[in-house]
Structure formats: structure tokens, C-alpha cells
One Martini backbone bead per residue (centre of mass of N, CA, C, O) as a GRO file, in nm:
protein
  508
    1MET     BB    1 -14.373  16.703  -5.268
    2LYS     BB    2 -14.154  16.485  -5.269
    3THR     BB    3 -14.264  16.334  -5.024
    4LEU     BB    4 -14.543  16.274  -5.126
    5ARG     BB    5 -14.461  16.121  -5.384
    6LYS     BB    6 -14.308  15.895  -5.238
    7TYR     BB    7 -14.569  15.800  -5.056
    8HIS     BB    8 -14.730  15.735  -5.320
    9LYS     BB    9 -14.557  15.564  -5.518
   10TRP     BB   10 -14.408  15.316  -5.375
   11PRO     BB   11 -14.652  15.176  -5.240
   12SER     BB   12 -14.813  15.144  -5.510
   13LEU     BB   13 -14.604  14.955  -5.650
   14PHE     BB   14 -14.604  14.731  -5.421
   15ILE     BB   15 -14.947  14.690  -5.404
   16GLY     BB   16 -15.086  14.694  -5.684
   17LEU     BB   17 -15.139  14.390  -5.740
   18PHE     BB   18 -15.308  14.343  -5.481
   19LEU     BB   19 -15.532  14.541  -5.554
   20LEU     BB   20 -15.627  14.401  -5.806
   21LEU     BB   21 -15.705  14.135  -5.667
   22THR     BB   22 -15.906  14.256  -5.468
   23ALA     BB   23 -16.109  14.382  -5.673
   24ILE     BB   24 -16.172  14.134  -5.843
   25SER     BB   25 -16.260  13.944  -5.607
   26GLY     BB   26 -16.485  14.132  -5.498
   27ILE     BB   27 -16.671  14.126  -5.741
   28ILE     BB   28 -16.717  13.823  -5.738
   29MET     BB   29 -16.823  13.800  -5.437
   30ASN     BB   30 -17.084  13.990  -5.494
   31HIS     BB   31 -17.164  13.742  -5.725
   32ARG     BB   32 -17.219  13.428  -5.681
   33ASP     BB   33 -17.446  13.348  -5.883
   34TRP     BB   34 -17.285  13.438  -6.145
   35PHE     BB   35 -17.021  13.224  -6.065
   36SER     BB   36 -17.123  12.924  -5.987
   37ASN     BB   37 -17.016  12.776  -6.278
   38VAL     BB   38 -16.722  12.848  -6.191
   39ASN     BB   39 -16.407  12.696  -6.208
   40PHE     BB   40 -16.107  12.579  -6.030
   41PRO     BB   41 -15.819  12.432  -6.037
   42ARG     BB   42 -15.678  12.254  -5.784
   43GLN     BB   43 -15.385  12.197  -5.891
   44LEU     BB   44 -15.312  12.523  -5.874
   45LEU     BB   45 -15.294  12.489  -5.577
   46PRO     BB   46 -15.191  12.469  -5.287
   47PRO     BB   47 -15.151  12.206  -5.064
   48GLY     BB   48 -15.379  12.315  -4.857
   49TYR     BB   49 -15.615  12.262  -5.106
   50GLN     BB   50 -15.595  11.957  -5.079
   51TYR     BB   51 -15.721  11.663  -5.082
   52LYS     BB   52 -15.732  11.464  -4.759
   53ASN     BB   53 -15.920  11.254  -4.598
   54TRP     BB   54 -16.183  11.443  -4.614
   55ASN     BB   55 -16.118  11.735  -4.611
   56LEU     BB   56 -16.232  12.054  -4.635
   57ALA     BB   57 -16.544  11.984  -4.620
   58ALA     BB   58 -16.624  11.742  -4.801
   59LEU     BB   59 -16.785  11.646  -4.544
   60LYS     BB   60 -17.104  11.644  -4.349
   61GLY     BB   61 -17.275  11.377  -4.436
   62ASN     BB   62 -17.543  11.122  -4.400
   63ILE     BB   63 -17.760  10.878  -4.571
   64ALA     BB   64 -17.991  10.634  -4.614
   65LEU     BB   65 -18.091  10.467  -4.903
   66ASN     BB   66 -18.049  10.174  -4.789
   67ASP     BB   67 -17.937   9.870  -4.666
   68SER     BB   68 -17.649   9.905  -4.866
   69SER     BB   69 -17.656  10.239  -4.865
   70TYR     BB   70 -17.521  10.566  -4.918
   71LEU     BB   71 -17.533  10.924  -4.874
   72VAL     BB   72 -17.290  11.157  -4.939
   73TYR     BB   73 -17.207  11.499  -4.814
   74GLY     BB   74 -17.097  11.833  -4.944
   75ASN     BB   75 -16.852  11.995  -5.119
   76ILE     BB   76 -16.869  11.749  -5.338
   77GLY     BB   77 -17.162  11.672  -5.286
   78ILE     BB   78 -17.300  11.368  -5.421
   79TYR     BB   79 -17.267  11.027  -5.301
   80CYS     BB   80 -17.254  10.684  -5.363
   81THR     BB   81 -17.237  10.425  -5.109
   82ASP     BB   82 -17.140  10.187  -4.918
   83LYS     BB   83 -17.120  10.066  -4.588
   84ARG     BB   84 -16.782  10.068  -4.632
   85PHE     BB   85 -16.670  10.289  -4.825
   86ASN     BB   86 -16.552  10.183  -5.123
   87THR     BB   87 -16.767  10.307  -5.318
   88PHE     BB   88 -16.820  10.582  -5.574
   89THR     BB   89 -17.112  10.765  -5.692
   90ASP     BB   90 -17.244  10.986  -5.882
   91PHE     BB   91 -17.530  11.228  -5.750
   92ASN     BB   92 -17.560  11.529  -5.936
   93GLN     BB   93 -17.796  11.534  -6.120
   94GLY     BB   94 -17.912  11.882  -6.167
   95LEU     BB   95 -17.722  12.086  -5.995
   96GLY     BB   96 -17.481  12.137  -6.178
   97LYS     BB   97 -17.151  12.221  -6.274
   98GLY     BB   98 -17.083  12.379  -6.039
   99ILE     BB   99 -16.948  12.333  -5.727
  100ASP     BB  100 -17.133  12.543  -5.586
  101LYS     BB  101 -17.399  12.386  -5.654
  102ARG     BB  102 -17.285  12.127  -5.461
  103LYS     BB  103 -17.348  12.259  -5.190
  104ILE     BB  104 -17.418  12.064  -4.904
  105PHE     BB  105 -17.607  12.074  -4.596
  106THR     BB  106 -17.870  11.879  -4.653
  107MET     BB  107 -18.057  11.570  -4.593
  108LEU     BB  108 -18.350  11.362  -4.709
  109ARG     BB  109 -18.535  11.058  -4.618
  110THR     BB  110 -18.833  10.959  -4.643
  111GLU     BB  111 -19.079  10.735  -4.568
  112ASN     BB  112 -19.150  10.731  -4.898
  113GLY     BB  113 -18.842  10.772  -5.038
  114ASN     BB  114 -18.778  11.061  -5.060
  115LEU     BB  115 -18.554  11.306  -5.192
  116TYR     BB  116 -18.354  11.564  -5.030
  117ALA     BB  117 -18.183  11.889  -5.090
  118GLY     BB  118 -17.972  12.123  -4.929
  119THR     BB  119 -17.852  12.429  -5.054
  120LEU     BB  120 -17.697  12.726  -5.139
  121PHE     BB  121 -17.954  12.757  -5.378
  122GLY     BB  122 -18.154  12.531  -5.244
  123LEU     BB  123 -18.416  12.314  -5.324
  124TYR     BB  124 -18.420  11.947  -5.373
  125ARG     BB  125 -18.567  11.684  -5.579
  126LEU     BB  126 -18.592  11.352  -5.665
  127ASN     BB  127 -18.624  11.204  -5.978
  128THR     BB  128 -18.682  10.867  -6.014
  129ASN     BB  129 -18.704  10.841  -6.324
  130SER     BB  130 -18.427  11.021  -6.396
  131ASN     BB  131 -18.223  11.072  -6.157
  132THR     BB  132 -18.298  11.385  -6.097
  133TRP     BB  133 -18.253  11.694  -5.986
  134GLU     BB  134 -18.511  11.919  -5.857
  135TYR     BB  135 -18.640  12.222  -5.829
  136PHE     BB  136 -18.766  12.372  -5.517
  137ARG     BB  137 -18.978  12.617  -5.465
  138LEU     BB  138 -18.944  12.908  -5.265
  139PRO     BB  139 -19.073  13.201  -5.081
  140GLU     BB  140 -18.769  13.301  -5.173
  141GLN     BB  141 -18.485  13.458  -5.236
  142SER     BB  142 -18.211  13.284  -5.228
  143PRO     BB  143 -18.212  13.008  -5.084
  144ARG     BB  144 -18.056  12.875  -4.779
  145VAL     BB  145 -18.035  12.545  -4.706
  146VAL     BB  146 -17.979  12.391  -4.367
  147ARG     BB  147 -18.260  12.220  -4.312
  148LEU     BB  148 -18.397  11.881  -4.276
  149GLU     BB  149 -18.726  11.758  -4.154
  150GLN     BB  150 -18.929  11.508  -4.018
  151GLN     BB  151 -19.299  11.521  -3.933
  152GLY     BB  152 -19.448  11.287  -4.037
  153SER     BB  153 -19.595  11.440  -4.322
  154GLN     BB  154 -19.387  11.657  -4.257
  155ILE     BB  155 -19.165  11.912  -4.387
  156HIS     BB  156 -18.878  12.075  -4.273
  157VAL     BB  157 -18.754  12.407  -4.378
  158LEU     BB  158 -18.438  12.563  -4.340
  159THR     BB  159 -18.326  12.871  -4.358
  160ARG     BB  160 -18.158  13.173  -4.290
  161SER     BB  161 -18.480  13.308  -4.247
  162HIS     BB  162 -18.671  13.042  -4.262
  163LEU     BB  163 -18.972  12.837  -4.186
  164TYR     BB  164 -19.086  12.541  -4.343
  165THR     BB  165 -19.380  12.361  -4.470
  166LEU     BB  166 -19.442  12.023  -4.612
  167THR     BB  167 -19.550  11.784  -4.818
  168ASP     BB  168 -19.434  11.498  -4.958
  169ALA     BB  169 -19.665  11.532  -5.205
  170ALA     BB  170 -19.577  11.789  -5.309
  171ASP     BB  171 -19.547  12.008  -5.528
  172VAL     BB  172 -19.275  12.190  -5.640
  173ASN     BB  173 -19.495  12.467  -5.629
  174GLN     BB  174 -19.649  12.351  -5.372
  175GLY     BB  175 -19.754  12.328  -5.032
  176ILE     BB  176 -19.634  12.592  -4.886
  177SER     BB  177 -19.546  12.691  -4.552
  178GLU     BB  178 -19.510  12.910  -4.262
  179ILE     BB  179 -19.312  12.914  -3.971
  180LEU     BB  180 -19.323  13.122  -3.717
  181ILE     BB  181 -19.062  13.284  -3.553
  182PRO     BB  182 -19.029  13.406  -3.265
  183ARG     BB  183 -18.911  13.621  -3.076
  184ALA     BB  184 -18.674  13.699  -2.872
  185GLU     BB  185 -18.648  13.750  -2.529
  186ASN     BB  186 -18.344  13.904  -2.578
  187GLU     BB  187 -18.417  14.133  -2.752
  188ASP     BB  188 -18.245  14.462  -2.843
  189GLY     BB  189 -18.247  14.588  -3.151
  190LYS     BB  190 -17.977  14.476  -3.241
  191VAL     BB  191 -17.664  14.447  -3.421
  192SER     BB  192 -17.399  14.343  -3.572
  193LEU     BB  193 -17.109  14.501  -3.647
  194PHE     BB  194 -17.003  14.306  -3.854
  195ARG     BB  195 -17.250  14.306  -4.036
  196THR     BB  196 -17.246  14.609  -4.089
  197LEU     BB  197 -16.964  14.614  -4.231
  198TRP     BB  198 -17.026  14.411  -4.450
  199ILE     BB  199 -17.261  14.563  -4.602
  200ILE     BB  200 -17.091  14.809  -4.661
  201HIS     BB  201 -16.859  14.674  -4.818
  202SER     BB  202 -17.055  14.528  -5.037
  203GLY     BB  203 -17.348  14.708  -5.056
  204GLU     BB  204 -17.599  14.555  -4.923
  205LEU     BB  205 -17.736  14.791  -4.778
  206MET     BB  206 -17.877  14.856  -5.094
  207GLY     BB  207 -17.846  14.615  -5.238
  208LEU     BB  208 -17.787  14.591  -5.562
  209PRO     BB  209 -17.709  14.886  -5.603
  210GLY     BB  210 -17.483  14.879  -5.389
  211LYS     BB  211 -17.314  14.654  -5.529
  212ILE     BB  212 -17.265  14.822  -5.791
  213LEU     BB  213 -17.119  15.051  -5.652
  214VAL     BB  214 -16.883  14.877  -5.547
  215ASP     BB  215 -16.797  14.778  -5.828
  216MET     BB  216 -16.720  15.067  -5.921
  217VAL     BB  217 -16.498  15.103  -5.713
  218GLY     BB  218 -16.325  14.863  -5.816
  219LEU     BB  219 -16.293  14.969  -6.106
  220GLY     BB  220 -16.159  15.230  -6.026
  221LEU     BB  221 -15.914  15.103  -5.882
  222ILE     BB  222 -15.804  14.962  -6.134
  223PHE     BB  223 -15.752  15.221  -6.297
  224ILE     BB  224 -15.565  15.363  -6.101
  225VAL     BB  225 -15.341  15.148  -6.099
  226LEU     BB  226 -15.286  15.138  -6.408
  227SER     BB  227 -15.231  15.438  -6.454
  228GLY     BB  228 -14.995  15.451  -6.255
  229PHE     BB  229 -14.817  15.259  -6.407
  230TYR     BB  230 -14.812  15.416  -6.676
  231TYR     BB  231 -14.688  15.679  -6.562
  232THR     BB  232 -14.426  15.547  -6.459
  233PHE     BB  233 -14.349  15.373  -6.746
  234LEU     BB  234 -14.354  15.566  -6.988
  235PRO     BB  235 -14.058  15.671  -7.039
  236THR     BB  236 -13.953  15.389  -7.118
  237MET     BB  237 -14.141  15.348  -7.359
  238ALA     BB  238 -14.075  15.615  -7.519
  239ARG     BB  239 -13.767  15.565  -7.572
  240LYS     BB  240 -13.854  15.290  -7.753
  241SER     BB  241 -14.005  15.490  -7.948
  242GLY     BB  242 -14.153  15.648  -8.181
  243GLU     BB  243 -14.289  15.948  -8.247
  244LYS     BB  244 -14.580  15.853  -8.305
  245LEU     BB  245 -14.608  15.669  -8.051
  246LYS     BB  246 -14.527  15.881  -7.839
  247LYS     BB  247 -14.776  16.065  -7.880
  248ARG     BB  248 -14.989  15.853  -7.806
  249LEU     BB  249 -14.886  15.790  -7.519
  250LYS     BB  250 -14.930  16.082  -7.419
  251ARG     BB  251 -15.236  16.096  -7.461
  252ILE     BB  252 -15.307  15.861  -7.280
  253ASN     BB  253 -15.177  15.983  -7.028
  254ARG     BB  254 -15.358  16.232  -6.999
  255PHE     BB  255 -15.620  16.075  -6.968
  256SER     BB  256 -15.543  15.881  -6.730
  257ILE     BB  257 -15.443  16.098  -6.519
  258ASN     BB  258 -15.708  16.252  -6.507
  259TRP     BB  259 -15.878  15.998  -6.406
  260HIS     BB  260 -15.708  15.931  -6.167
  261ASN     BB  261 -15.775  16.194  -6.013
  262ASN     BB  262 -16.085  16.197  -6.023
  263LEU     BB  263 -16.137  15.920  -5.888
  264GLY     BB  264 -15.969  15.974  -5.630
  265VAL     BB  265 -16.111  16.240  -5.532
  266TYR     BB  266 -16.435  16.184  -5.584
  267GLY     BB  267 -16.389  15.872  -5.451
  268ILE     BB  268 -16.266  15.885  -5.160
  269LEU     BB  269 -16.497  15.799  -4.964
  270PHE     BB  270 -16.543  15.514  -5.087
  271LEU     BB  271 -16.246  15.417  -5.059
  272LEU     BB  272 -16.224  15.453  -4.750
  273LEU     BB  273 -16.472  15.283  -4.662
  274THR     BB  274 -16.384  15.016  -4.796
  275THR     BB  275 -16.114  14.990  -4.649
  276VAL     BB  276 -16.195  15.006  -4.344
  277THR     BB  277 -16.412  14.781  -4.340
  278GLY     BB  278 -16.218  14.551  -4.443
  279MET     BB  279 -16.017  14.550  -4.196
  280PHE     BB  280 -16.262  14.455  -3.984
  281LEU     BB  281 -16.314  14.147  -4.127
  282ARG     BB  282 -16.030  14.078  -4.001
  283PRO     BB  283 -15.781  13.962  -3.857
  284PRO     BB  284 -15.725  14.152  -3.573
  285LEU     BB  285 -15.968  14.371  -3.596
  286LEU     BB  286 -16.212  14.178  -3.537
  287ILE     BB  287 -16.193  14.107  -3.234
  288PRO     BB  288 -16.307  14.383  -3.092
  289ILE     BB  289 -16.597  14.352  -3.284
  290ALA     BB  290 -16.738  14.065  -3.288
  291TYR     BB  291 -16.955  14.131  -3.018
  292SER     BB  292 -17.071  14.383  -3.126
  293ARG     BB  293 -17.347  14.622  -3.084
  294VAL     BB  294 -17.594  14.784  -3.290
  295LYS     BB  295 -17.780  14.990  -3.447
  296PRO     BB  296 -17.961  15.000  -3.713
  297ILE     BB  297 -17.969  15.115  -4.019
  298PRO     BB  298 -18.173  15.319  -4.154
  299GLY     BB  299 -18.328  15.155  -4.434
  300SER     BB  300 -18.197  14.886  -4.411
  301ILE     BB  301 -18.161  14.544  -4.403
  302LEU     BB  302 -18.131  14.545  -4.087
  303GLU     BB  303 -18.430  14.668  -4.095
  304HIS     BB  304 -18.608  14.405  -4.045
  305VAL     BB  305 -18.913  14.238  -4.019
  306ASN     BB  306 -18.726  14.000  -3.979
  307PRO     BB  307 -18.552  13.897  -3.695
  308TRP     BB  308 -18.411  13.624  -3.866
  309HIS     BB  309 -18.235  13.753  -4.072
  310ASP     BB  310 -17.957  13.565  -4.139
  311LYS     BB  311 -17.953  13.365  -3.848
  312LEU     BB  312 -17.998  13.084  -3.939
  313ARG     BB  313 -17.847  12.734  -3.904
  314ASP     BB  314 -18.036  12.529  -3.725
  315MET     BB  315 -18.236  12.218  -3.655
  316ILE     BB  316 -18.477  12.071  -3.426
  317PHE     BB  317 -18.714  11.825  -3.324
  318ASP     BB  318 -18.900  11.792  -3.014
  319PRO     BB  319 -19.126  11.549  -2.918
  320ALA     BB  320 -19.147  11.575  -2.612
  321SER     BB  321 -19.221  11.911  -2.642
  322ASN     BB  322 -19.323  12.011  -2.918
  323SER     BB  323 -19.042  12.149  -3.034
  324PHE     BB  324 -18.812  12.391  -3.132
  325ILE     BB  325 -18.456  12.391  -3.207
  326VAL     BB  326 -18.252  12.676  -3.261
  327SER     BB  327 -17.984  12.770  -3.449
  328THR     BB  328 -17.787  13.067  -3.424
  329SER     BB  329 -17.584  13.353  -3.429
  330GLU     BB  330 -17.719  13.398  -3.109
  331GLY     BB  331 -17.805  13.105  -3.053
  332PHE     BB  332 -18.029  12.918  -2.866
  333TYR     BB  333 -18.380  12.818  -2.940
  334LYS     BB  334 -18.723  12.789  -2.809
  335PHE     BB  335 -19.033  12.657  -2.969
  336LYS     BB  336 -19.380  12.690  -3.041
  337PRO     BB  337 -19.627  12.698  -3.226
  338GLY     BB  338 -19.763  13.025  -3.131
  339ASP     BB  339 -19.562  13.162  -2.991
  340SER     BB  340 -19.437  13.484  -2.883
  341ILE     BB  341 -19.162  13.343  -2.791
  342SER     BB  342 -18.818  13.281  -2.771
  343ARG     BB  343 -18.623  13.065  -2.583
  344THR     BB  344 -18.353  13.047  -2.402
  345PHE     BB  345 -18.045  12.914  -2.280
  346PRO     BB  346 -17.846  12.916  -1.996
  347VAL     BB  347 -17.706  12.655  -2.133
  348GLN     BB  348 -17.442  12.633  -2.383
  349PRO     BB  349 -17.274  12.533  -2.642
  350GLU     BB  350 -17.010  12.564  -2.826
  351VAL     BB  351 -16.987  12.800  -3.106
  352SER     BB  352 -16.869  12.892  -3.374
  353VAL     BB  353 -16.851  13.166  -3.591
  354MET     BB  354 -16.860  12.968  -3.840
  355GLY     BB  355 -17.056  12.752  -3.735
  356ILE     BB  356 -17.261  12.497  -3.750
  357THR     BB  357 -17.226  12.121  -3.840
  358ALA     BB  358 -17.394  11.974  -3.600
  359PHE     BB  359 -17.748  11.852  -3.527
  360GLU     BB  360 -17.838  11.588  -3.303
  361HIS     BB  361 -17.977  11.301  -3.206
  362LEU     BB  362 -17.920  11.068  -2.956
  363PRO     BB  363 -17.979  10.746  -2.866
  364GLU     BB  364 -17.873  10.797  -2.546
  365GLY     BB  365 -17.910  11.098  -2.547
  366GLY     BB  366 -17.934  11.398  -2.642
  367LEU     BB  367 -17.721  11.637  -2.803
  368LEU     BB  368 -17.545  11.699  -3.100
  369VAL     BB  369 -17.263  11.933  -3.109
  370ALA     BB  370 -17.097  12.091  -3.390
  371SER     BB  371 -16.775  12.254  -3.459
  372PHE     BB  372 -16.481  12.447  -3.465
  373SER     BB  373 -16.502  12.402  -3.125
  374GLY     BB  374 -16.634  12.110  -3.141
  375ILE     BB  375 -16.775  11.828  -2.944
  376TYR     BB  376 -17.115  11.770  -2.811
  377GLN     BB  377 -17.312  11.685  -2.521
  378TRP     BB  378 -17.654  11.785  -2.485
  379TYR     BB  379 -17.865  11.871  -2.186
  380PRO     BB  380 -18.110  12.103  -2.169
  381GLU     BB  381 -18.294  12.007  -1.922
  382ASN     BB  382 -18.004  12.003  -1.720
  383ASN     BB  383 -17.750  12.175  -1.800
  384THR     BB  384 -17.568  11.968  -1.980
  385ILE     BB  385 -17.208  11.934  -2.078
  386ASN     BB  386 -17.017  11.722  -2.299
  387ASP     BB  387 -16.753  11.581  -2.413
  388TYR     BB  388 -16.771  11.349  -2.657
  389VAL     BB  389 -16.476  11.227  -2.641
  390THR     BB  390 -16.404  11.250  -2.314
  391LYS     BB  391 -16.676  11.294  -2.121
  392LEU     BB  392 -16.636  11.567  -2.012
  393PRO     BB  393 -16.706  11.835  -1.871
  394SER     BB  394 -16.858  12.148  -1.996
  395LYS     BB  395 -16.851  12.464  -2.062
  396GLY     BB  396 -17.067  12.706  -2.123
  397SER     BB  397 -17.073  12.889  -2.452
  398ARG     BB  398 -17.140  13.118  -2.705
  399ARG     BB  399 -16.810  13.169  -2.740
  400GLY     BB  400 -16.639  13.024  -2.959
  401ASN     BB  401 -16.384  12.914  -3.113
  402PRO     BB  402 -16.310  12.951  -3.436
  403PHE     BB  403 -16.040  12.738  -3.390
  404GLY     BB  404 -16.005  12.449  -3.263
  405THR     BB  405 -15.875  12.150  -3.202
  406LEU     BB  406 -16.164  12.071  -3.304
  407ALA     BB  407 -16.263  12.108  -3.655
  408LEU     BB  408 -16.580  12.055  -3.743
  409SER     BB  409 -16.765  11.966  -4.062
  410GLY     BB  410 -16.865  11.671  -3.963
  411ILE     BB  411 -17.093  11.372  -3.967
  412ILE     BB  412 -17.087  11.016  -3.940
  413ARG     BB  413 -17.353  10.782  -3.960
  414GLU     BB  414 -17.488  10.483  -3.761
  415ASN     BB  415 -17.788  10.442  -3.651
  416GLY     BB  416 -17.747  10.748  -3.522
  417LYS     BB  417 -17.440  10.699  -3.478
  418PRO     BB  418 -17.134  10.793  -3.458
  419LEU     BB  419 -16.856  10.698  -3.673
  420ALA     BB  420 -16.753  10.989  -3.764
  421MET     BB  421 -16.526  11.259  -3.790
  422ILE     BB  422 -16.481  11.583  -3.958
  423ASP     BB  423 -16.197  11.732  -4.002
  424TYR     BB  424 -16.079  11.997  -4.160
  425GLN     BB  425 -15.779  11.889  -4.168
  426ALA     BB  426 -15.771  11.564  -4.107
  427GLY     BB  427 -16.060  11.449  -4.135
  428TRP     BB  428 -16.104  11.125  -4.093
  429VAL     BB  429 -16.244  11.021  -3.766
  430PRO     BB  430 -16.285  10.768  -3.574
  431LEU     BB  431 -16.553  10.624  -3.378
  432ASN     BB  432 -16.632  10.395  -3.150
  433LYS     BB  433 -16.409  10.179  -3.263
  434SER     BB  434 -16.384  10.233  -3.554
  435LYS     BB  435 -16.232  10.092  -3.872
  436ILE     BB  436 -16.339  10.304  -4.061
  437LYS     BB  437 -16.118  10.430  -4.345
  438PRO     BB  438 -16.157  10.579  -4.617
  439SER     BB  439 -16.058  10.636  -4.925
  440MET     BB  440 -15.990  10.881  -5.165
  441PRO     BB  441 -16.092  10.926  -5.457
  442GLU     BB  442 -15.953  11.068  -5.734
  443GLN     BB  443 -16.212  11.211  -5.853
  444ILE     BB  444 -16.258  11.369  -5.584
  445ARG     BB  445 -15.978  11.491  -5.519
  446LYS     BB  446 -15.999  11.656  -5.820
  447LEU     BB  447 -16.189  11.856  -5.757
  448PRO     BB  448 -16.285  12.158  -5.790
  449PHE     BB  449 -16.274  12.501  -5.749
  450SER     BB  450 -16.435  12.773  -5.675
  451LEU     BB  451 -16.420  13.093  -5.773
  452TRP     BB  452 -16.524  13.216  -5.521
  453ASN     BB  453 -16.332  13.079  -5.318
  454TYR     BB  454 -16.077  13.186  -5.452
  455SER     BB  455 -16.146  13.485  -5.408
  456LEU     BB  456 -16.153  13.464  -5.098
  457GLU     BB  457 -15.854  13.388  -5.059
  458VAL     BB  458 -15.743  13.645  -5.192
  459HIS     BB  459 -15.897  13.869  -5.031
  460THR     BB  460 -15.779  13.757  -4.740
  461GLY     BB  461 -15.479  13.608  -4.797
  462ARG     BB  462 -15.465  13.288  -4.765
  463ILE     BB  463 -15.302  13.216  -5.028
  464PHE     BB  464 -15.023  13.335  -4.881
  465SER     BB  465 -14.954  13.120  -4.656
  466VAL     BB  466 -14.726  12.965  -4.812
  467ILE     BB  467 -14.535  13.219  -4.741
  468LEU     BB  468 -14.640  13.360  -4.453
  469SER     BB  469 -14.809  13.186  -4.301
  470ASP     BB  470 -14.946  13.315  -4.011
  471PHE     BB  471 -14.891  13.617  -4.118
  472TYR     BB  472 -15.145  13.655  -4.308
  473VAL     BB  473 -15.331  13.810  -4.101
  474LEU     BB  474 -15.172  14.092  -4.187
  475TYR     BB  475 -15.258  14.155  -4.484
  476VAL     BB  476 -15.513  14.331  -4.455
  477PRO     BB  477 -15.418  14.562  -4.260
  478LEU     BB  478 -15.163  14.643  -4.430
  479LEU     BB  479 -15.314  14.700  -4.699
  480GLY     BB  480 -15.503  14.912  -4.573
  481LEU     BB  481 -15.287  15.118  -4.463
  482THR     BB  482 -15.149  15.165  -4.733
  483THR     BB  483 -15.396  15.267  -4.886
  484LEU     BB  484 -15.443  15.513  -4.701
  485LEU     BB  485 -15.173  15.646  -4.767
  486ILE     BB  486 -15.226  15.682  -5.069
  487LEU     BB  487 -15.490  15.844  -5.061
  488ILE     BB  488 -15.395  16.084  -4.883
  489THR     BB  489 -15.150  16.169  -5.059
  490GLY     BB  490 -15.306  16.211  -5.319
  491LEU     BB  491 -15.494  16.434  -5.212
  492TRP     BB  492 -15.273  16.625  -5.119
  493LEU     BB  493 -15.144  16.671  -5.388
  494TRP     BB  494 -15.390  16.783  -5.539
  495LEU     BB  495 -15.426  17.034  -5.343
  496ARG     BB  496 -15.145  17.158  -5.395
  497LEU     BB  497 -15.177  17.189  -5.704
  498LEU     BB  498 -15.434  17.365  -5.693
  499LYS     BB  499 -15.307  17.596  -5.532
  500ASN     BB  500 -15.077  17.664  -5.734
  501LYS     BB  501 -15.260  17.720  -5.975
  502ASN     BB  502 -15.421  17.953  -5.847
  503LYS     BB  503 -15.171  18.132  -5.786
  504ASN     BB  504 -15.065  18.154  -6.086
  505LYS     BB  505 -15.319  18.284  -6.212
  506TYR     BB  506 -15.257  18.582  -6.047
  507LEU     BB  507 -15.005  18.633  -6.186
  508PRO     BB  508 -14.829  18.880  -6.381
   0.00000   0.00000   0.00000
């Protein structure tokens, strides 16, 4: 019993604060839309989270507003700038106050001069009379718009799950239809093991009720940690208190330790499941399961009627073949409206598991493909891939490095040709002998961090990299293993106490 108590008590005291941070941040992460208007001051974050030279995905791309100015967009929202990138004016009116509301994935200026923006929370169109962005309702809940493209009078809108088309003159709530993306020719009926563990960990497996259940597990863990602290430090508090307060503290202790045991014992399966699934969502335990595929859990959201649910990442229309080329979490596919299947490409450029960041036609021919795995010029018709920077041939691979030598978060273009690439760490890197390298204005550099993203950094342990350096990758597995030790020893203690209580019950 002494040994069990030792292995239950001291690890709990050591990681208790980290468990509180993990539980609180997990609850926030589970409801991004609820907390999307809440910001966190960037100045309070370590140096690695400060903007410098347009790094940290500050910019994703740009579009021409007129002959003399651009709109640049990305994690900073939307800003209007001149063609030399010398001055920057806020262009975010109507998108919301939270920086998360201003996370822009794609923009489009149509031939009629209308402006559209695809964001983390949906599609917006600029009201030119009030110069304010207005929400454009799409026929799905919580659409995450990742690509906008014009084809004649039609505008194509790609979300993470659907492809829509609408006319440029359409009312903000009308005139939308869906282009069905046919099933992949190599579909195997399985889903990613990573995705499966993710939705189990978050509770998304059962939709909103599942998320609420996981929130309750998180709240239970918070109570278990706090009541454990209270039980440990109660004797010290009681010695410094009067008799009346001492009795009250003891009553509170009896209540808290009783619920500490009940929540720990009767919620043990949920606590163990949440802990184990969380351990496999981060390296190094993520590596062996990253590309594993399993059958979808029956009755879950993984068994979706839409085979492309939450798999779509980017798209372009190829006028030469009158077909769409779609980038997905499972590779590139090509189809024409009305096809029965989407065909894959035998040779594809590397794309990081973090997702594609640029996908464009190049004026000289071929397609530009960029991600955290690098930047490539791809000729799908003849199965040729070149590194865009070195111009050397590159081997095709669907499994790109998560974080390569060049980790690109965006591309800045001029007349359709890349002017600069935006490296996640280094920021603005000029291309094609361009001498333009704009400084980052102070008001943009000091933009806040979203509470959701701050919670993500805490939950994954990246926030501690300032202390742990590259060893922070061990934070999640070590925290998980220690938590398993605490849970198992706690259950063992409870069973031993229950056994002794029942034994003493029948003694003469």
C-alpha cells in the first residue's frame, strides 16, 4: 500500500499543473467556434511566436485589387497594399473581432470586380457600398472554404467536404448548386487511423454529444487534480487554522476525496481512452500509425455518405482538359463533372501531412505545388516534377516530410508568376531575382494570437519548447505514460482499500 501510494502521489504532484493545462486547453480546442472571438496577446508569448519578416504563416497569398494595389491575406487577415508593398491598410471590416475569424485561406476578384474571401468559418463577399465583408451562406454547417476559382460566369467554391458553384451575380443566400466529386478509383473503404484516433480523442466520433462527453471527462480530470492537491496539502492548512475553520476544511476534504475516488474509478475507462488516444496524435508515437488505414467505426461520422468528407484541401480547373484537379488528404485526383470515378495520378509531387499551401497554374506551363515539404513545378500530363527553386528533377511521392528544408506557408505572385515564397520560419524569401522584401509594419507584427491556437500550443507541449528545445516532442508521450501510471495505481489503491474494508466488515 505504501508503494502504491508513493507511485500515485508523487507523479500526480509533479504533473498536476500540466494535467490542468491539458484539460482546460482541450476543452477550448473542442469548441473552436465558441472561442473564435477571444484573442491572446502575442507579446506574452515566447520569442518563437513573434512575427518577423512575415513568418508563421502571416501571409498565404495575394490578389490584384486594381492596377496599383494588392490585397494580401493569411493568418493576419486581409490588408490592402501598393504594388511595392510599402504601405498596408486594414481590410477586415465585417469578418469579426477575433483573429481566428480572420484566418483567410483563399481570395478571388472576379471579372465583374466582385471580391470573395474563403475563411476558416465560411465564405464572405465584399459589399462595395459599405466596404464591409458580408457572410455568404453555403448549404453546409461550419464550412471551411479552402479554394475559390472563376470559370466563365461561374465561381467554384471548395470546402473541406464539398465543391459548389454559383453565379457571380447570385444573391448571398441563393443561386448555389453542388458539383458532385465522384469516388476515387483507388478507394478501399478504409479511413486513416490517425483520423480515427483524433475523433475518439475529441469526442467528435458521436458529434456534439460526444464532444460534450469528452468535455465532462476534462472537467472530471480538473476536479481530480484539484481535490488531490487539496488532500495532500490539507494537513498544512489545518495546522495554521482555528478549530472552526479546521472542521470546515475536513468536511470539504471528505466531500472532495469521495468524489476524487468516484470520478477516478467509475470514469477510468474514459480517462484511459482519452489518455492513450492523445498519446498517438503527436510524434514520436504518431510516426508508426501516420499512414495506417482501418475500417471506419460503424455508425460514426467516419462512415459518411460523402466519401470526401473533410478530405478536400485545394483545387484548380484545367481548361485544356475541361476537368478539375483536386488536392486531398489522400493525394491528387482528376475528374470531369458527370464522371463516375475520380482518377489518381501515377506520379505526384510531395505534399506535407500538414497540408498543401499553394496550388496554381504557372505562366510558363505546369502547376505550382507548395507545402511544408517544399515547392515544385508539376507537369501531370507527362509525369514530370521539378524542384521549383533548383529546377532539378524531383521524385514524386505522396508522403512528403511533415517539415522539410523549405516549409512554405504561401506564395506571393505578380502577373501570375511567383514573386516571393513565404517560409514558415524565415518568412518572405524573394524569387526570380526580385528585390522586393517589404518590412512588416508594427501594427501587423503585434497582432494577437487566437485563444484556440494558444490552447493548441499548450495542449501539444510546443509552448514549452522555449525550455525543452527539440525535446518538447517527448512532452505528450511522457505526460501520457505518467498519467497512465497515476490512473492505474489509483484504481489499484481503491480496489485494495475496498478489499480490506469488506474483509474487516466480517471480522468478529
